[in-house]
VOGU-3710 file (C-alpha; in Angstrom, 3 decimals, decimal comma):
1> mkktalslls> -12,906/-105,883/67,617  -14,880/-108,001/70,058  -11,907/-110,118/70,917  -9,746/-106,986/71,727  -12,464/-105,510/73,956  -12,863/-108,771/75,939  -9,149/-109,104/76,467  -9,007/-105,529/77,721  -11,730/-106,269/80,267  -10,019/-109,436/81,319
11> lcfsaclfaq> -6,853/-107,614/82,150  -8,746/-104,910/84,030  -10,207/-107,548/86,419  -6,722/-108,657/87,574  -6,001/-108,292/91,294  -5,111/-104,804/92,312  -1,986/-104,550/94,332  -2,779/-101,381/96,147  -6,292/-101,715/97,626  -7,869/-98,828/99,576
21> sykvtwgeei> -8,502/-98,950/103,271  -11,752/-97,706/104,756  -12,680/-96,406/108,213  -16,305/-96,033/109,267  -17,280/-93,750/112,108  -21,032/-93,851/113,251  -22,879/-91,089/115,002  -25,716/-91,425/117,477  -29,292/-91,707/116,366  -30,949/-88,364/115,564
31> klkkgtadid> -34,356/-87,866/116,975  -36,974/-86,889/114,271  -40,679/-86,568/114,681  -43,370/-88,496/112,875  -44,096/-87,516/109,341  -40,739/-87,258/107,732  -41,102/-87,528/104,031  -37,498/-87,059/102,870  -34,010/-85,846/103,821  -31,300/-84,278/101,732
41> vvaadntgly> -27,617/-83,996/102,630  -26,812/-80,432/101,622  -23,195/-79,703/102,438  -20,276/-80,210/104,768  -17,380/-78,003/105,782  -14,695/-77,878/108,446  -17,287/-77,218/111,049  -19,779/-79,991/110,357  -22,522/-81,374/108,189  -25,933/-79,702/106,912
51> fteerartai> -29,031/-81,636/105,937  -32,585/-80,904/105,537  -35,704/-82,610/106,620  -39,006/-82,490/104,686  -42,014/-83,264/106,842  -45,675/-83,467/105,999  -47,942/-82,111/108,697  -50,061/-84,875/109,917  -53,886/-85,322/109,869  -56,163/-88,057/111,214
61> ggfgggrtsy> -54,487/-91,480/110,784  -50,962/-90,021/110,702  -50,886/-89,113/106,978  -50,035/-85,801/105,291  -52,938/-83,354/105,616  -51,392/-79,879/105,441  -48,463/-77,986/104,040  -45,083/-79,513/104,009  -42,494/-78,078/106,363  -38,724/-77,939/105,959
71> klykldknfs> -36,033/-77,819/108,639  -32,385/-77,398/108,408  -30,063/-79,242/110,758  -26,358/-78,995/111,477  -24,292/-81,615/113,114  -20,665/-81,205/114,257  -17,805/-83,525/113,022  -18,844/-86,151/115,617  -22,429/-85,948/114,344  -23,728/-84,233/117,550
81> dvfdkdykke> -26,498/-81,584/117,217  -25,427/-78,070/116,619  -28,748/-76,625/115,642  -31,995/-77,190/113,793  -34,248/-74,512/112,406  -37,794/-74,705/110,962  -38,225/-72,176/108,007  -42,016/-71,840/108,284  -41,779/-68,090/108,602  -39,282/-67,570/105,798
91> lkgydfhsfq> -41,209/-69,817/103,411  -44,648/-68,214/103,968  -46,109/-67,484/100,590  -43,266/-69,408/98,755  -42,606/-72,868/97,569  -39,405/-74,424/98,925  -36,881/-75,413/96,372  -33,564/-76,255/98,013  -30,598/-75,291/100,223  -27,479/-74,914/98,201
101> mldkdlflfv> -23,796/-74,463/99,023  -21,430/-72,295/96,802  -17,960/-71,331/97,740  -18,525/-71,984/101,404  -21,774/-69,899/101,518  -25,168/-71,352/102,049  -28,209/-70,175/100,197  -31,970/-70,887/100,309  -33,787/-71,051/96,945  -37,642/-70,648/96,672
111> tdyvkkeklf> -40,158/-70,258/93,888  -43,360/-68,265/93,656  -46,417/-67,971/91,411  -48,029/-64,545/91,179  -51,492/-65,428/90,095  -52,696/-62,002/89,191  -49,746/-61,476/86,789  -49,355/-65,287/85,824  -45,629/-64,980/86,662  -43,382/-67,840/87,878
121> kvlaakldkn> -40,467/-66,453/89,983  -37,277/-67,730/91,245  -35,844/-66,129/94,373  -32,965/-66,787/96,685  -31,343/-65,492/99,901  -27,930/-66,012/101,589  -27,954/-67,620/105,064  -25,847/-66,741/108,084  -24,400/-70,204/108,821  -24,120/-69,399/112,531
131> srellgdyte> -27,503/-67,749/113,276  -29,321/-69,687/110,441  -31,161/-66,498/109,653  -31,511/-64,914/106,204  -29,049/-62,153/105,345  -31,479/-59,679/104,046  -34,506/-60,097/101,772  -34,936/-62,582/98,937  -33,291/-61,488/95,643  -35,412/-62,260/92,541
141> lgsyqleskr> -33,357/-64,295/90,069  -35,841/-64,740/87,296  -39,462/-63,946/86,373  -41,188/-66,015/83,675  -44,662/-65,897/82,145  -46,729/-68,981/82,633  -50,408/-69,608/81,626  -51,340/-70,925/85,182  -49,769/-72,431/88,262  -50,863/-75,775/86,982
151> ddyelrltsi> -48,325/-75,551/84,274  -45,407/-77,828/85,111  -42,382/-75,806/86,213  -39,115/-77,198/87,517  -35,819/-75,759/88,554  -32,345/-77,192/88,751  -29,202/-75,510/90,086  -25,681/-76,654/89,493  -22,286/-75,142/90,353  -20,147/-74,089/87,282
161> qngtaflava> -16,892/-72,232/86,642  -14,845/-74,134/89,154  -17,553/-73,702/91,874  -17,767/-69,872/91,690  -21,113/-69,524/90,037  -24,656/-71,217/89,790  -26,172/-72,345/86,536  -30,078/-72,028/87,063  -32,257/-73,786/84,539  -36,068/-73,482/84,843
171> nisgkekvsl> -38,540/-75,462/82,823  -41,087/-72,735/81,806  -42,755/-74,654/79,003  -46,352/-73,969/78,124  -48,842/-76,051/76,161  -47,510/-74,982/72,832  -43,717/-75,048/73,111  -40,787/-76,156/75,259  -39,122/-73,125/76,901  -36,247/-72,912/79,345
181> gvsvldknlr> -35,108/-70,062/81,586  -31,282/-70,063/81,909  -29,256/-67,895/84,272  -25,723/-67,682/85,499  -25,523/-66,301/89,025  -22,421/-65,260/90,898  -21,808/-65,938/94,529  -23,629/-62,698/95,431  -26,695/-63,875/93,437  -26,127/-61,304/90,691
191> rkenavidia> -27,233/-62,463/87,228  -24,190/-62,431/84,913  -26,211/-63,994/82,164  -29,841/-64,438/81,531  -31,825/-66,068/78,628  -35,099/-67,632/77,572  -34,580/-70,511/75,227  -37,385/-71,898/72,944  -37,071/-75,471/71,617  -39,051/-76,044/68,309
201> iqpgsyglqd> -40,544/-79,380/69,636  -43,906/-80,004/71,133  -43,706/-80,341/75,018  -45,094/-83,904/75,093  -42,411/-84,963/72,549  -39,270/-83,487/74,194  -37,332/-84,394/77,240  -34,404/-82,228/78,470  -31,211/-84,207/79,170  -28,547/-81,666/79,893
211> vlftkgnkiv> -27,568/-77,924/79,698  -24,012/-76,604/79,586  -22,636/-73,019/79,781  -19,409/-72,968/77,846  -16,275/-70,860/78,397  -17,166/-68,917/75,249  -20,556/-67,897/76,782  -22,537/-70,258/74,720  -25,555/-72,321/76,019  -25,612/-75,796/74,774
221> vlgkefeetv> -28,935/-77,865/75,204  -29,148/-81,529/74,763  -32,460/-83,315/74,723  -34,478/-86,404/73,597  -37,184/-86,283/71,041  -40,010/-88,823/71,232  -42,866/-89,936/68,914  -46,171/-91,524/69,614  -46,314/-95,321/68,800  -49,131/-97,816/69,022
231> ikkkrkrmvf> -48,272/-100,751/71,381  -50,207/-103,858/72,497  -53,890/-103,702/72,905  -53,897/-100,507/70,774  -52,428/-98,449/73,488  -50,270/-95,526/72,502  -46,940/-94,679/74,140  -44,217/-92,034/73,501  -41,076/-93,844/72,318  -37,580/-92,586/71,822
241> kqyvmsvfds> -36,815/-91,086/68,298  -33,509/-89,287/68,440  -31,059/-87,082/70,464  -31,021/-83,422/69,535  -28,435/-80,827/70,357  -28,677/-77,036/69,851  -26,257/-74,117/70,582  -27,548/-70,686/71,677  -25,920/-67,410/72,497  -26,016/-65,937/76,042
251> kgkklsdvnl> -29,204/-64,029/75,237  -31,088/-67,092/73,968  -30,738/-66,731/70,222  -30,302/-70,048/68,403  -26,999/-70,380/66,618  -26,881/-73,910/65,254  -27,942/-77,543/65,519  -25,334/-80,186/66,019  -25,551/-83,454/64,027  -24,800/-86,166/66,590
261> nsgdkfvigg> -25,100/-89,357/64,470  -22,107/-90,494/62,480  -22,229/-93,260/59,779  -23,728/-96,353/61,398  -23,423/-94,992/64,991  -26,750/-93,441/66,432  -26,795/-91,740/69,778  -29,134/-93,221/72,367  -27,825/-91,801/75,635  -25,650/-88,936/76,517
271> kliesatgem> -24,389/-86,301/78,975  -22,486/-82,978/78,356  -19,031/-82,657/79,983  -16,849/-79,603/80,458  -13,115/-80,753/80,436  -10,487/-79,183/82,721  -9,428/-76,820/79,933  -12,963/-75,760/79,211  -13,569/-77,911/76,119  -17,005/-79,345/75,647
281> llagfhsnta> -17,421/-83,120/75,354  -20,535/-85,350/74,786  -20,231/-88,826/76,408  -22,820/-91,477/75,875  -24,006/-94,611/74,265  -24,656/-95,486/70,687  -26,593/-98,115/68,607  -25,352/-99,466/65,251  -28,753/-99,426/63,541  -31,154/-96,542/62,642
291> kkedlngffi> -33,912/-98,351/64,807  -31,813/-97,692/67,950  -33,116/-100,907/69,605  -29,666/-102,274/70,729  -26,864/-100,701/72,658  -23,660/-101,451/70,878  -20,922/-99,157/72,329  -19,803/-96,103/74,283  -18,500/-92,963/72,714  -16,924/-89,542/73,570
301> nkidadkgvv> -17,207/-86,697/71,170  -15,509/-83,327/71,325  -17,937/-80,534/70,359  -16,946/-77,219/68,886  -19,845/-75,044/70,127  -18,746/-72,085/68,072  -19,064/-73,989/64,774  -21,733/-76,387/65,885  -19,793/-79,528/64,747  -18,353/-82,672/66,233
311> qlssykqitp> -14,505/-82,447/66,083  -13,437/-85,782/67,449  -14,852/-89,074/68,269  -13,662/-92,011/70,425  -15,639/-95,311/70,547  -15,471/-98,485/72,583  -17,583/-101,571/71,788  -20,048/-103,033/74,314  -21,525/-106,570/73,873  -24,088/-108,303/75,872
321> smlgngfedp> -21,511/-110,843/76,979  -19,737/-108,082/78,965  -22,754/-107,459/81,056  -23,591/-109,592/84,114  -26,843/-111,440/84,836  -28,643/-111,243/88,168  -30,476/-114,144/89,627  -32,814/-114,398/92,574  -32,633/-116,947/95,312  -36,070/-118,050/96,595
331> adeddetkdn> -34,461/-118,676/100,020  -34,001/-114,844/100,451  -37,672/-114,065/99,776  -39,915/-112,947/102,637  -43,725/-112,773/102,554  -43,782/-109,166/101,413  -41,381/-109,955/98,524  -43,472/-112,893/97,427  -46,615/-110,753/97,646  -44,922/-107,966/95,589
341> kkqkekvkdd> -44,223/-110,450/92,765  -47,640/-111,879/92,626  -49,330/-108,335/92,648  -47,086/-107,047/89,941  -47,663/-109,998/87,620  -51,488/-109,554/88,234  -51,316/-105,837/87,432  -49,067/-106,537/84,518  -51,679/-108,960/83,103  -54,232/-106,322/83,455
351> ddaeefpndf> -51,910/-103,935/81,469  -52,113/-101,285/84,205  -48,433/-101,194/85,180  -46,243/-98,268/83,885  -42,870/-99,591/82,613  -40,013/-97,218/81,765  -37,172/-98,060/79,530  -34,107/-100,080/80,725  -31,146/-97,668/80,000  -27,582/-96,968/81,078
361> iirsvdinpv> -27,791/-93,652/82,896  -24,491/-91,660/83,383  -24,305/-91,073/87,251  -21,028/-89,103/87,659  -18,144/-87,480/85,772  -14,884/-86,787/87,654  -11,816/-84,926/86,380  -8,553/-86,432/87,766  -6,391/-83,448/88,893  -3,147/-85,444/88,404
371> dnsiiitsev> -3,486/-85,443/84,511  -6,921/-83,919/83,830  -8,192/-87,368/82,639  -11,871/-87,997/82,694  -13,643/-90,861/84,624  -17,260/-91,511/83,752  -19,574/-93,942/85,642  -22,954/-95,060/84,488  -25,534/-97,637/85,542  -28,189/-99,840/84,024
381> skysyytytt> -31,340/-98,603/85,743  -35,070/-99,334/85,298  -38,187/-97,993/87,069  -41,680/-99,280/87,125  -44,788/-98,050/88,833  -48,280/-99,444/89,482  -51,252/-99,057/91,716  -53,917/-101,413/92,661  -57,048/-101,205/95,068  -58,047/-103,563/97,832
391> sqfnsstktw> -61,483/-103,607/99,534  -62,454/-104,805/103,015  -66,013/-105,213/104,346  -66,762/-104,073/108,022  -69,477/-106,382/109,215  -70,193/-104,077/112,179  -70,814/-100,879/110,192  -71,918/-102,795/106,948  -69,561/-100,600/105,041  -66,676/-101,160/102,619
401> thttnyvhqy> -63,238/-99,715/103,022  -61,217/-99,120/99,811  -57,421/-98,736/99,952  -55,270/-97,607/97,080  -51,790/-99,114/97,137  -48,853/-97,450/95,462  -45,902/-99,629/94,336  -42,634/-98,287/93,058  -39,979/-100,686/91,833  -36,357/-99,818/91,063
411> tnkdilviga> -33,935/-102,207/89,428  -30,342/-101,114/89,346  -27,852/-103,365/87,681  -24,247/-103,213/86,331  -21,966/-100,205/86,601  -19,871/-99,211/83,532  -16,755/-97,312/84,240  -14,900/-95,451/81,447  -11,406/-93,991/81,693  -10,444/-91,318/79,036
421> dkdggikwmn> -7,626/-88,787/78,575  -8,023/-85,123/78,880  -9,155/-84,833/75,247  -11,778/-87,517/75,473  -9,912/-90,409/74,025  -11,100/-93,658/75,695  -8,198/-95,517/77,375  -10,061/-98,285/79,269  -13,446/-99,600/80,084  -14,605/-101,762/82,948
431> vvpksqreti> -17,900/-103,369/84,047  -18,896/-103,943/87,711  -21,611/-106,647/87,719  -24,337/-106,195/90,302  -28,016/-106,526/90,758  -30,276/-104,614/93,099  -34,040/-104,621/93,196  -35,899/-102,324/95,613  -39,598/-102,204/96,061  -41,321/-99,467/98,046
441> rssmsgrsgf> -45,020/-99,533/98,820  -47,450/-97,212/100,513  -51,264/-97,158/100,902  -52,879/-93,780/101,244  -55,113/-91,571/99,175  -53,713/-89,171/96,785  -49,952/-88,666/97,088  -47,953/-91,952/97,604  -46,269/-90,638/100,752  -42,742/-90,759/99,621
451> sngydrygyf> -40,651/-88,302/97,747  -39,935/-89,808/94,288  -37,119/-88,315/92,280  -37,710/-90,346/89,109  -37,879/-88,430/85,875  -38,022/-90,306/82,556  -35,877/-87,534/81,050  -33,450/-87,421/83,835  -32,442/-83,774/84,034  -34,645/-82,193/86,807
461> aeaggmpfys> -35,048/-85,252/88,969  -31,801/-85,102/91,066  -33,376/-85,364/94,423  -36,121/-87,443/95,999  -35,894/-90,221/98,623  -36,526/-93,279/96,338  -34,837/-95,598/95,789  -33,362/-95,505/99,262  -30,606/-98,222/99,359  -29,946/-99,004/95,588
471> sftsllhknn> -27,499/-97,475/93,128  -24,006/-96,182/94,386  -21,783/-93,243/94,914  -18,271/-92,592/93,711  -15,190/-90,673/95,216  -11,921/-89,776/93,412  -9,042/-90,293/95,759  -5,403/-90,003/94,723  -5,156/-92,046/91,509  -8,162/-94,359/92,246
481> lvllvndhas> -11,907/-94,103/91,806  -13,786/-95,646/94,717  -17,392/-96,886/94,262  -19,490/-97,414/97,397  -22,432/-99,888/96,865  -24,778/-102,137/98,755  -24,503/-105,688/97,435  -25,673/-109,180/98,413  -23,498/-110,740/101,085  -22,844/-113,722/98,781
491> nnvlasygdk> -21,304/-111,368/96,111  -18,147/-110,938/98,288  -15,613/-111,332/95,521  -15,314/-109,153/92,453  -17,221/-110,771/89,611  -15,748/-110,891/86,068  -17,792/-109,589/83,061  -20,681/-111,762/82,196  -20,683/-113,621/85,604  -24,097/-114,180/87,288
501> vktiynfkrq> -24,459/-112,233/90,466  -26,988/-112,637/93,221  -29,747/-110,020/93,361  -30,291/-108,167/96,489  -33,661/-106,950/97,504  -33,723/-107,480/101,219  -31,144/-105,003/102,230  -31,582/-105,130/105,965  -30,957/-108,912/106,067  -28,764/-109,898/103,210
511> snvygisidl> -26,524/-106,980/102,238  -23,066/-105,589/102,917  -21,664/-102,143/101,989  -18,693/-102,684/99,641  -15,913/-100,428/98,459  -14,751/-101,121/94,905  -11,372/-99,443/94,157  -10,384/-98,828/90,455  -6,877/-97,901/89,484  -7,234/-94,831/87,087
521> atgkmskkvv> -4,083/-95,688/85,081  -5,022/-99,292/84,369  -8,597/-99,983/85,190  -7,660/-102,734/87,576  -10,131/-103,328/90,357  -10,434/-104,567/94,018  -13,452/-105,150/96,287  -13,721/-104,879/100,101  -16,368/-105,104/102,799  -16,791/-101,654/104,318
531> ssnnndaimm> -19,717/-102,461/106,647  -22,535/-104,901/107,251  -26,056/-103,686/106,954  -28,671/-104,763/109,552  -32,032/-103,912/111,050  -30,568/-100,987/113,083  -28,646/-99,350/110,163  -28,683/-99,665/106,406  -26,373/-97,312/104,507  -27,736/-95,241/101,677
541> prhslvvdne> -24,761/-94,720/99,235  -26,889/-92,846/96,621  -27,737/-90,059/99,097  -24,169/-89,604/100,312  -22,105/-86,438/100,154  -18,513/-86,627/99,105  -15,947/-84,163/100,592  -12,315/-84,723/99,765  -11,416/-88,273/100,836  -14,622/-88,624/103,046
551> ifipswrmha> -18,149/-89,742/102,305  -20,910/-88,717/104,695  -23,631/-91,460/104,416  -27,105/-91,289/105,948  -28,896/-94,316/107,155  -32,676/-93,903/107,797  -35,709/-96,046/108,102  -39,103/-94,218/107,575  -42,358/-95,377/109,219  -45,841/-94,215/108,284
561> laktelkfak> -47,055/-94,244/111,884  -43,800/-93,967/113,861  -40,833/-91,762/114,252  -38,134/-91,908/111,471  -34,936/-93,499/112,510  -31,830/-91,541/111,275  -28,080/-91,967/111,620  -24,998/-90,805/109,824  -21,768/-92,442/109,126  -18,494/-91,005/107,912
571> lsvk> -16,428/-93,218/105,672  -12,773/-92,085/105,429  -10,844/-93,540/102,460  -7,027/-93,939/102,794
//
């Protein structure tokens, strides 16, 4: 089995005869004020590009001291300003959630907590894309009982049914149980379906992974169950126990649980997929032991939601030798990088660092319109977070100043690409070796100052600024999948499986933007330089917006005490 898998990968790394061509068009720098905390590329149509700016109101010292404000910008096809509008008035009394595009219409989503009634509400309004004003009052989409505003509530919106409806999932869990509010909204914000789903697992032991609304009007919920385990120095930590899948009707009544493990294959990662014909698939990773300590392969299961059973399984082996190894070159290190390493080791020795698991995370699923085949991309990703405090004595005032430093570190490694037929049968598998390490620091009281989209469970954290330059985006063009990624300038040829690749952590000095083209019929790949990053512009592939054969890519550099630098590039793929 191992020999067959390795031979297949070797074939896939042959030179591709028909490489893609790329054209990059840059816009002028966009003037933003101080205090920008995040941007989000919302949508693009034949008139231009829409993005939002999140900005903290500044206090003494230039740090956030008031409510956050949100502004919507529109740029034309040449990235020139069309308009910008601050939604201070429209958001008064509400919490901003997002701008969303559906079927060429633009919507503003907000949430509210009614203290007297202890109700968490989700509301939305359609926007006039020319005047930027709300077209009427907010429409209430859901109202859920919560014990207090301090309860964690989150909301995620995705388009379903070929882009004609929204699936809205709200985390309305209390202290005693996990609860989800699930609604299907049409393009006029009418609720076609509405349900409250209760999961019989304690909130601290459950993490939502995915929710799917099937063509048979069933709601399928996929989650991770954790259990408390004692680790070194008698500390306790929640560790992964198993994946759980349940099927509910459109009113929230539980119909069945689905057994995902089969024989010696135990699920350790997964994502729900709706095929072009409306069939439900579960794609993910499995371990060959009940302890689930090692990743041994990739699988795709066809799920019968009506019967609550797995119908068909397709597996492909993954071995450690298939994955590349990143190495760091001391010559690339600057003083800040060296200081980061020293401080992290010190905090790690003190056992104060928070380390999250190193996992393959499925980033995207594309359906090829040529034959309805399925292309799945995933990435090895790890996140760590720590804080430390420094003190400085002022001899003039005879006082000490204490500064809390926040450090987020993201490690993004190999990309795994799977090609499957329309029924989920795996045809080929390829590995793109890479190694990215991004460290983001800030030093302020309270909030760390940056928008962090990391969520150990993965479902609700789709936005957020960090990481800025790591990871990748994908585009389906003709019969090719194109991956856009920042990589070390020394990694200018396509590495084979198991090869060592140079780790990039200084993106402004040492990185290029590369386009990796993958033939969907064979899995063969080619790699080209798209653009060179530098001090003036570093592309951010993870934050890109894909429209047809074009990728709209932001490039921004945020400063605590100065204006944010922002540009956009349009990458055309031919």
